[in-house]
N, CA, C and O atoms as a Maestro MAE file, in Angstrom:
{
 s_m_m2io_version
 :::
 2.0.0
}

f_m_ct {
 s_m_title
 :::
 protein
 m_atom[236] {
  # First column is atom index #
  i_m_mmod_type
  r_m_x_coord
  r_m_y_coord
  r_m_z_coord
  i_m_residue_number
  s_m_chain_name
  s_m_pdb_residue_name
  s_m_pdb_atom_name
  i_m_atomic_number
  :::
  1 25 0.824 -1.179 0.000 1 A "MET " " N  " 7
  2 3 0.000 0.000 0.000 1 A "MET " " CA " 6
  3 2 0.870 1.244 0.000 1 A "MET " " C  " 6
  4 15 0.510 2.261 -0.594 1 A "MET " " O  " 8
  5 25 2.012 1.165 0.666 2 A "ALA " " N  " 7
  6 3 2.923 2.307 0.690 2 A "ALA " " CA " 6
  7 2 3.419 2.626 -0.711 2 A "ALA " " C  " 6
  8 15 3.626 3.792 -1.048 2 A "ALA " " O  " 8
  9 25 3.611 1.592 -1.533 3 A "ALA " " N  " 7
  10 3 4.074 1.813 -2.899 3 A "ALA " " CA " 6
  11 2 3.060 2.592 -3.730 3 A "ALA " " C  " 6
  12 15 3.410 3.203 -4.740 3 A "ALA " " O  " 8
  13 25 1.808 2.566 -3.298 4 A "HIS " " N  " 7
  14 3 0.746 3.282 -4.003 4 A "HIS " " CA " 6
  15 2 0.379 4.579 -3.295 4 A "HIS " " C  " 6
  16 15 -0.646 5.195 -3.587 4 A "HIS " " O  " 8
  17 25 1.240 4.985 -2.356 5 A "ASN " " N  " 7
  18 3 1.054 6.244 -1.619 5 A "ASN " " CA " 6
  19 2 -0.256 6.326 -0.854 5 A "ASN " " C  " 6
  20 15 -0.832 7.405 -0.715 5 A "ASN " " O  " 8
  21 25 -0.722 5.204 -0.364 6 A "LEU " " N  " 7
  22 3 -1.920 5.205 0.465 6 A "LEU " " CA " 6
  23 2 -1.522 5.454 1.916 6 A "LEU " " C  " 6
  24 15 -0.427 5.077 2.334 6 A "LEU " " O  " 8
  25 25 -2.390 6.075 2.670 7 A "PRO " " N  " 7
  26 3 -2.068 6.380 4.063 7 A "PRO " " CA " 6
  27 2 -1.813 5.108 4.871 7 A "PRO " " C  " 6
  28 15 -2.416 4.071 4.597 7 A "PRO " " O  " 8
  29 25 -0.926 5.181 5.861 8 A "PRO " " N  " 7
  30 3 -0.644 4.009 6.702 8 A "PRO " " CA " 6
  31 2 -1.878 3.471 7.406 8 A "PRO " " C  " 6
  32 15 -1.932 2.293 7.759 8 A "PRO " " O  " 8
  33 25 -2.871 4.331 7.612 9 A "GLU " " N  " 7
  34 3 -4.111 3.895 8.266 9 A "GLU " " CA " 6
  35 2 -4.833 2.828 7.439 9 A "GLU " " C  " 6
  36 15 -5.501 1.959 7.998 9 A "GLU " " O  " 8
  37 25 -4.703 2.891 6.124 10 A "PHE " " N  " 7
  38 3 -5.326 1.885 5.268 10 A "PHE " " CA " 6
  39 2 -4.705 0.519 5.520 10 A "PHE " " C  " 6
  40 15 -5.409 -0.482 5.653 10 A "PHE " " O  " 8
  41 25 -3.383 0.491 5.584 11 A "ALA " " N  " 7
  42 3 -2.691 -0.777 5.858 11 A "ALA " " CA " 6
  43 2 -3.076 -1.294 7.225 11 A "ALA " " C  " 6
  44 15 -3.309 -2.491 7.396 11 A "ALA " " O  " 8
  45 25 -3.145 -0.415 8.190 12 A "TRP " " N  " 7
  46 3 -3.540 -0.828 9.537 12 A "TRP " " CA " 6
  47 2 -4.948 -1.411 9.516 12 A "TRP " " C  " 6
  48 15 -5.196 -2.463 10.104 12 A "TRP " " O  " 8
  49 25 -5.874 -0.726 8.837 13 A "LEU " " N  " 7
  50 3 -7.259 -1.186 8.787 13 A "LEU " " CA " 6
  51 2 -7.369 -2.559 8.138 13 A "LEU " " C  " 6
  52 15 -8.054 -3.438 8.663 13 A "LEU " " O  " 8
  53 25 -6.703 -2.754 7.004 14 A "LEU " " N  " 7
  54 3 -6.748 -4.066 6.354 14 A "LEU " " CA " 6
  55 2 -6.155 -5.149 7.238 14 A "LEU " " C  " 6
  56 15 -6.698 -6.251 7.326 14 A "LEU " " O  " 8
  57 25 -5.052 -4.843 7.888 15 A "ASN " " N  " 7
  58 3 -4.457 -5.809 8.809 15 A "ASN " " CA " 6
  59 2 -5.421 -6.137 9.943 15 A "ASN " " C  " 6
  60 15 -5.592 -7.303 10.297 15 A "ASN " " O  " 8
  61 25 -6.036 -5.135 10.498 16 A "GLU " " N  " 7
  62 3 -7.007 -5.334 11.589 16 A "GLU " " CA " 6
  63 2 -8.183 -6.181 11.113 16 A "GLU " " C  " 6
  64 15 -8.604 -7.107 11.806 16 A "GLU " " O  " 8
  65 25 -8.708 -5.871 9.945 17 A "LEU " " N  " 7
  66 3 -9.852 -6.617 9.418 17 A "LEU " " CA " 6
  67 2 -9.528 -8.092 9.226 17 A "LEU " " C  " 6
  68 15 -10.286 -8.960 9.658 17 A "LEU " " O  " 8
  69 25 -8.397 -8.377 8.575 18 A "PHE " " N  " 7
  70 3 -8.082 -9.756 8.244 18 A "PHE " " CA " 6
  71 2 -7.486 -10.550 9.388 18 A "PHE " " C  " 6
  72 15 -7.563 -11.779 9.382 18 A "PHE " " O  " 8
  73 25 -6.895 -9.889 10.368 19 A "SER " " N  " 7
  74 3 -6.301 -10.635 11.481 19 A "SER " " CA " 6
  75 2 -7.209 -10.712 12.697 19 A "SER " " C  " 6
  76 15 -7.061 -11.618 13.518 19 A "SER " " O  " 8
  77 25 -8.141 -9.783 12.829 20 A "GLU " " N  " 7
  78 3 -8.988 -9.757 14.023 20 A "GLU " " CA " 6
  79 2 -10.467 -9.971 13.714 20 A "GLU " " C  " 6
  80 15 -11.128 -10.789 14.354 20 A "GLU " " O  " 8
  81 25 -10.977 -9.245 12.747 21 A "VAL " " N  " 7
  82 3 -12.413 -9.266 12.487 21 A "VAL " " CA " 6
  83 2 -12.821 -10.480 11.653 21 A "VAL " " C  " 6
  84 15 -13.810 -11.143 11.964 21 A "VAL " " O  " 8
  85 25 -12.070 -10.768 10.608 22 A "LEU " " N  " 7
  86 3 -12.444 -11.822 9.666 22 A "LEU " " CA " 6
  87 2 -11.641 -13.101 9.856 22 A "LEU " " C  " 6
  88 15 -11.388 -13.822 8.891 22 A "LEU " " O  " 8
  89 25 -11.244 -13.384 11.074 23 A "ASP " " N  " 7
  90 3 -10.409 -14.562 11.324 23 A "ASP " " CA " 6
  91 2 -11.217 -15.825 11.592 23 A "ASP " " C  " 6
  92 15 -10.640 -16.889 11.820 23 A "ASP " " O  " 8
  93 25 -12.544 -15.725 11.567 24 A "GLY " " N  " 7
  94 3 -13.395 -16.897 11.738 24 A "GLY " " CA " 6
  95 2 -13.930 -17.095 13.144 24 A "GLY " " C  " 6
  96 15 -14.843 -17.899 13.331 24 A "GLY " " O  " 8
  97 25 -13.410 -16.405 14.128 25 A "ARG " " N  " 7
  98 3 -13.876 -16.627 15.504 25 A "ARG " " CA " 6
  99 2 -15.315 -16.161 15.721 25 A "ARG " " C  " 6
  100 15 -15.985 -16.621 16.646 25 A "ARG " " O  " 8
  101 25 -15.787 -15.255 14.876 26 A "ASN " " N  " 7
  102 3 -17.161 -14.772 15.007 26 A "ASN " " CA " 6
  103 2 -18.128 -15.486 14.074 26 A "ASN " " C  " 6
  104 15 -19.287 -15.094 13.944 26 A "ASN " " O  " 8
  105 25 -17.641 -16.535 13.431 27 A "GLU " " N  " 7
  106 3 -18.446 -17.263 12.467 27 A "GLU " " CA " 6
  107 2 -19.423 -18.187 13.179 27 A "GLU " " C  " 6
  108 15 -19.017 -19.044 13.964 27 A "GLU " " O  " 8
  109 25 -20.687 -18.014 12.907 28 A "THR " " N  " 7
  110 3 -21.712 -18.898 13.459 28 A "THR " " CA " 6
  111 2 -22.778 -19.130 12.393 28 A "THR " " C  " 6
  112 15 -23.071 -18.246 11.589 28 A "THR " " O  " 8
  113 25 -23.336 -20.296 12.399 29 A "LEU " " N  " 7
  114 3 -24.433 -20.601 11.494 29 A "LEU " " CA " 6
  115 2 -25.752 -20.328 12.195 29 A "LEU " " C  " 6
  116 15 -25.909 -20.599 13.385 29 A "LEU " " O  " 8
  117 25 -26.685 -19.795 11.450 30 A "THR " " N  " 7
  118 3 -28.021 -19.545 11.994 30 A "THR " " CA " 6
  119 2 -29.045 -20.164 11.057 30 A "THR " " C  " 6
  120 15 -28.691 -20.731 10.024 30 A "THR " " O  " 8
  121 25 -30.290 -20.053 11.415 31 A "ASP " " N  " 7
  122 3 -31.361 -20.638 10.601 31 A "ASP " " CA " 6
  123 2 -32.066 -19.585 9.739 31 A "ASP " " C  " 6
  124 15 -33.201 -19.799 9.314 31 A "ASP " " O  " 8
  125 25 -31.410 -18.460 9.478 32 A "GLY " " N  " 7
  126 3 -32.035 -17.362 8.738 32 A "GLY " " CA " 6
  127 2 -32.484 -17.739 7.341 32 A "GLY " " C  " 6
  128 15 -33.585 -17.366 6.936 32 A "GLY " " O  " 8
  129 25 -31.666 -18.470 6.587 33 A "VAL " " N  " 7
  130 3 -32.052 -18.871 5.232 33 A "VAL " " CA " 6
  131 2 -33.252 -19.805 5.298 33 A "VAL " " C  " 6
  132 15 -34.207 -19.647 4.537 33 A "VAL " " O  " 8
  133 25 -33.208 -20.765 6.195 34 A "GLN " " N  " 7
  134 3 -34.315 -21.712 6.344 34 A "GLN " " CA " 6
  135 2 -35.615 -20.966 6.659 34 A "GLN " " C  " 6
  136 15 -36.660 -21.252 6.075 34 A "GLN " " O  " 8
  137 25 -35.542 -20.030 7.568 35 A "ARG " " N  " 7
  138 3 -36.753 -19.292 7.951 35 A "ARG " " CA " 6
  139 2 -37.234 -18.372 6.839 35 A "ARG " " C  " 6
  140 15 -38.437 -18.270 6.600 35 A "ARG " " O  " 8
  141 25 -36.299 -17.695 6.147 36 A "ALA " " N  " 7
  142 3 -36.694 -16.733 5.118 36 A "ALA " " CA " 6
  143 2 -37.136 -17.400 3.821 36 A "ALA " " C  " 6
  144 15 -38.106 -16.967 3.200 36 A "ALA " " O  " 8
  145 25 -36.432 -18.445 3.411 37 A "LEU " " N  " 7
  146 3 -36.707 -19.052 2.107 37 A "LEU " " CA " 6
  147 2 -37.428 -20.394 2.187 37 A "LEU " " C  " 6
  148 15 -37.899 -20.917 1.176 37 A "LEU " " O  " 8
  149 25 -37.510 -20.943 3.392 38 A "GLY " " N  " 7
  150 3 -38.186 -22.224 3.544 38 A "GLY " " CA " 6
  151 2 -37.384 -23.406 3.016 38 A "GLY " " C  " 6
  152 15 -37.950 -24.459 2.724 38 A "GLY " " O  " 8
  153 25 -36.070 -23.238 2.893 39 A "ARG " " N  " 7
  154 3 -35.218 -24.338 2.447 39 A "ARG " " CA " 6
  155 2 -33.869 -24.224 3.141 39 A "ARG " " C  " 6
  156 15 -33.518 -23.178 3.687 39 A "ARG " " O  " 8
  157 25 -33.125 -25.317 3.107 40 A "ARG " " N  " 7
  158 3 -31.790 -25.302 3.697 40 A "ARG " " CA " 6
  159 2 -30.871 -24.416 2.866 40 A "ARG " " C  " 6
  160 15 -31.053 -24.309 1.653 40 A "ARG " " O  " 8
  161 25 -29.898 -23.785 3.490 41 A "PRO " " N  " 7
  162 3 -28.966 -22.955 2.731 41 A "PRO " " CA " 6
  163 2 -28.050 -23.800 1.847 41 A "PRO " " C  " 6
  164 15 -27.807 -24.976 2.118 41 A "PRO " " O  " 8
  165 25 -27.552 -23.172 0.787 42 A "LYS " " N  " 7
  166 3 -26.602 -23.831 -0.112 42 A "LYS " " CA " 6
  167 2 -25.204 -23.318 0.189 42 A "LYS " " C  " 6
  168 15 -25.023 -22.178 0.616 42 A "LYS " " O  " 8
  169 25 -24.240 -24.157 -0.036 43 A "ASP " " N  " 7
  170 3 -22.848 -23.752 -0.019 43 A "ASP " " CA " 6
  171 2 -22.641 -22.754 -1.154 43 A "ASP " " C  " 6
  172 15 -23.210 -22.929 -2.232 43 A "ASP " " O  " 8
  173 25 -21.837 -21.708 -0.936 44 A "PHE " " N  " 7
  174 3 -21.655 -20.694 -1.972 44 A "PHE " " CA " 6
  175 2 -21.074 -21.281 -3.252 44 A "PHE " " C  " 6
  176 15 -21.480 -20.891 -4.346 44 A "PHE " " O  " 8
  177 25 -20.135 -22.210 -3.133 45 A "PHE " " N  " 7
  178 3 -19.548 -22.826 -4.322 45 A "PHE " " CA " 6
  179 2 -20.632 -23.529 -5.142 45 A "PHE " " C  " 6
  180 15 -20.652 -23.419 -6.368 45 A "PHE " " O  " 8
  181 25 -21.528 -24.248 -4.472 46 A "ALA " " N  " 7
  182 3 -22.617 -24.932 -5.181 46 A "ALA " " CA " 6
  183 2 -23.543 -23.925 -5.845 46 A "ALA " " C  " 6
  184 15 -23.961 -24.120 -6.986 46 A "ALA " " O  " 8
  185 25 -23.864 -22.851 -5.135 47 A "TYR " " N  " 7
  186 3 -24.714 -21.803 -5.710 47 A "TYR " " CA " 6
  187 2 -24.071 -21.208 -6.961 47 A "TYR " " C  " 6
  188 15 -24.717 -21.092 -8.003 47 A "TYR " " O  " 8
  189 25 -22.783 -20.828 -6.854 48 A "ALA " " N  " 7
  190 3 -22.099 -20.197 -7.975 48 A "ALA " " CA " 6
  191 2 -21.998 -21.142 -9.166 48 A "ALA " " C  " 6
  192 15 -22.189 -20.725 -10.309 48 A "ALA " " O  " 8
  193 25 -21.700 -22.408 -8.907 49 A "THR " " N  " 7
  194 3 -21.588 -23.396 -9.977 49 A "THR " " CA " 6
  195 2 -22.921 -23.580 -10.692 49 A "THR " " C  " 6
  196 15 -22.976 -23.581 -11.921 49 A "THR " " O  " 8
  197 25 -23.989 -23.735 -9.927 50 A "GLU " " N  " 7
  198 3 -25.322 -23.921 -10.526 50 A "GLU " " CA " 6
  199 2 -25.769 -22.684 -11.293 50 A "GLU " " C  " 6
  200 15 -26.328 -22.795 -12.384 50 A "GLU " " O  " 8
  201 25 -25.524 -21.511 -10.725 51 A "THR " " N  " 7
  202 3 -25.949 -20.279 -11.377 51 A "THR " " CA " 6
  203 2 -25.164 -20.039 -12.660 51 A "THR " " C  " 6
  204 15 -25.738 -19.639 -13.673 51 A "THR " " O  " 8
  205 25 -23.857 -20.280 -12.626 52 A "ALA " " N  " 7
  206 3 -23.043 -20.122 -13.837 52 A "ALA " " CA " 6
  207 2 -23.511 -21.073 -14.928 52 A "ALA " " C  " 6
  208 15 -23.568 -20.695 -16.098 52 A "ALA " " O  " 8
  209 25 -23.842 -22.295 -14.557 53 A "ALA " " N  " 7
  210 3 -24.298 -23.286 -15.541 53 A "ALA " " CA " 6
  211 2 -25.643 -22.900 -16.148 53 A "ALA " " C  " 6
  212 15 -25.962 -23.319 -17.260 53 A "ALA " " O  " 8
  213 25 -26.430 -22.109 -15.432 54 A "SER " " N  " 7
  214 3 -27.739 -21.712 -15.950 54 A "SER " " CA " 6
  215 2 -27.627 -20.689 -17.077 54 A "SER " " C  " 6
  216 15 -28.574 -20.501 -17.841 54 A "SER " " O  " 8
  217 25 -26.464 -20.021 -17.185 55 A "GLY " " N  " 7
  218 3 -26.263 -19.042 -18.227 55 A "GLY " " CA " 6
  219 2 -26.721 -17.639 -17.883 55 A "GLY " " C  " 6
  220 15 -26.571 -16.727 -18.696 55 A "GLY " " O  " 8
  221 25 -27.261 -17.449 -16.725 56 A "VAL " " N  " 7
  222 3 -27.808 -16.140 -16.357 56 A "VAL " " CA " 6
  223 2 -26.720 -15.061 -16.282 56 A "VAL " " C  " 6
  224 15 -27.027 -13.879 -16.441 56 A "VAL " " O  " 8
  225 25 -25.475 -15.434 -16.048 57 A "TRP " " N  " 7
  226 3 -24.382 -14.459 -15.972 57 A "TRP " " CA " 6
  227 2 -23.712 -14.247 -17.322 57 A "TRP " " C  " 6
  228 15 -22.799 -13.428 -17.422 57 A "TRP " " O  " 8
  229 25 -24.129 -14.947 -18.351 58 A "SER " " N  " 7
  230 3 -23.521 -14.804 -19.667 58 A "SER " " CA " 6
  231 2 -24.083 -13.580 -20.383 58 A "SER " " C  " 6
  232 15 -25.232 -13.190 -20.173 58 A "SER " " O  " 8
  233 25 -23.268 -12.997 -21.215 59 A "ASN " " N  " 7
  234 3 -23.735 -11.824 -21.989 59 A "ASN " " CA " 6
  235 2 -24.418 -12.248 -23.248 59 A "ASN " " C  " 6
  236 15 -24.872 -11.402 -24.019 59 A "ASN " " O  " 8
  :::
 }
 m_bond[235] {
  # First column is bond index #
  i_m_from
  i_m_to
  i_m_order
  :::
  1 1 2 1
  2 2 3 1
  3 3 4 2
  4 3 5 1
  5 5 6 1
  6 6 7 1
  7 7 8 2
  8 7 9 1
  9 9 10 1
  10 10 11 1
  11 11 12 2
  12 11 13 1
  13 13 14 1
  14 14 15 1
  15 15 16 2
  16 15 17 1
  17 17 18 1
  18 18 19 1
  19 19 20 2
  20 19 21 1
  21 21 22 1
  22 22 23 1
  23 23 24 2
  24 23 25 1
  25 25 26 1
  26 26 27 1
  27 27 28 2
  28 27 29 1
  29 29 30 1
  30 30 31 1
  31 31 32 2
  32 31 33 1
  33 33 34 1
  34 34 35 1
  35 35 36 2
  36 35 37 1
  37 37 38 1
  38 38 39 1
  39 39 40 2
  40 39 41 1
  41 41 42 1
  42 42 43 1
  43 43 44 2
  44 43 45 1
  45 45 46 1
  46 46 47 1
  47 47 48 2
  48 47 49 1
  49 49 50 1
  50 50 51 1
  51 51 52 2
  52 51 53 1
  53 53 54 1
  54 54 55 1
  55 55 56 2
  56 55 57 1
  57 57 58 1
  58 58 59 1
  59 59 60 2
  60 59 61 1
  61 61 62 1
  62 62 63 1
  63 63 64 2
  64 63 65 1
  65 65 66 1
  66 66 67 1
  67 67 68 2
  68 67 69 1
  69 69 70 1
  70 70 71 1
  71 71 72 2
  72 71 73 1
  73 73 74 1
  74 74 75 1
  75 75 76 2
  76 75 77 1
  77 77 78 1
  78 78 79 1
  79 79 80 2
  80 79 81 1
  81 81 82 1
  82 82 83 1
  83 83 84 2
  84 83 85 1
  85 85 86 1
  86 86 87 1
  87 87 88 2
  88 87 89 1
  89 89 90 1
  90 90 91 1
  91 91 92 2
  92 91 93 1
  93 93 94 1
  94 94 95 1
  95 95 96 2
  96 95 97 1
  97 97 98 1
  98 98 99 1
  99 99 100 2
  100 99 101 1
  101 101 102 1
  102 102 103 1
  103 103 104 2
  104 103 105 1
  105 105 106 1
  106 106 107 1
  107 107 108 2
  108 107 109 1
  109 109 110 1
  110 110 111 1
  111 111 112 2
  112 111 113 1
  113 113 114 1
  114 114 115 1
  115 115 116 2
  116 115 117 1
  117 117 118 1
  118 118 119 1
  119 119 120 2
  120 119 121 1
  121 121 122 1
  122 122 123 1
  123 123 124 2
  124 123 125 1
  125 125 126 1
  126 126 127 1
  127 127 128 2
  128 127 129 1
  129 129 130 1
  130 130 131 1
  131 131 132 2
  132 131 133 1
  133 133 134 1
  134 134 135 1
  135 135 136 2
  136 135 137 1
  137 137 138 1
  138 138 139 1
  139 139 140 2
  140 139 141 1
  141 141 142 1
  142 142 143 1
  143 143 144 2
  144 143 145 1
  145 145 146 1
  146 146 147 1
  147 147 148 2
  148 147 149 1
  149 149 150 1
  150 150 151 1
  151 151 152 2
  152 151 153 1
  153 153 154 1
  154 154 155 1
  155 155 156 2
  156 155 157 1
  157 157 158 1
  158 158 159 1
  159 159 160 2
  160 159 161 1
  161 161 162 1
  162 162 163 1
  163 163 164 2
  164 163 165 1
  165 165 166 1
  166 166 167 1
  167 167 168 2
  168 167 169 1
  169 169 170 1
  170 170 171 1
  171 171 172 2
  172 171 173 1
  173 173 174 1
  174 174 175 1
  175 175 176 2
  176 175 177 1
  177 177 178 1
  178 178 179 1
  179 179 180 2
  180 179 181 1
  181 181 182 1
  182 182 183 1
  183 183 184 2
  184 183 185 1
  185 185 186 1
  186 186 187 1
  187 187 188 2
  188 187 189 1
  189 189 190 1
  190 190 191 1
  191 191 192 2
  192 191 193 1
  193 193 194 1
  194 194 195 1
  195 195 196 2
  196 195 197 1
  197 197 198 1
  198 198 199 1
  199 199 200 2
  200 199 201 1
  201 201 202 1
  202 202 203 1
  203 203 204 2
  204 203 205 1
  205 205 206 1
  206 206 207 1
  207 207 208 2
  208 207 209 1
  209 209 210 1
  210 210 211 1
  211 211 212 2
  212 211 213 1
  213 213 214 1
  214 214 215 1
  215 215 216 2
  216 215 217 1
  217 217 218 1
  218 218 219 1
  219 219 220 2
  220 219 221 1
  221 221 222 1
  222 222 223 1
  223 223 224 2
  224 223 225 1
  225 225 226 1
  226 226 227 1
  227 227 228 2
  228 227 229 1
  229 229 230 1
  230 230 231 1
  231 231 232 2
  232 231 233 1
  233 233 234 1
  234 234 235 1
  235 235 236 2
  :::
 }
}
C-alpha cells in the first residue's frame, strides 16, 4: 500500500480486518435462510456453480 502512496491507516485497517475481524472466531451458522426461504442454505460454491451453468451471468 505504501508503494501506491496510500495512508498508513489503510494498511492498519486491512491488517485489523483480516487478522482480528475476519479470522473466523465470530463465524456462526443460523437458521435465517431456512426461515426466510423455507429451504436449507446452499454452499456458496454450489450456488455459484449452478448459477453459472444456468447461463444467467452470460452476456
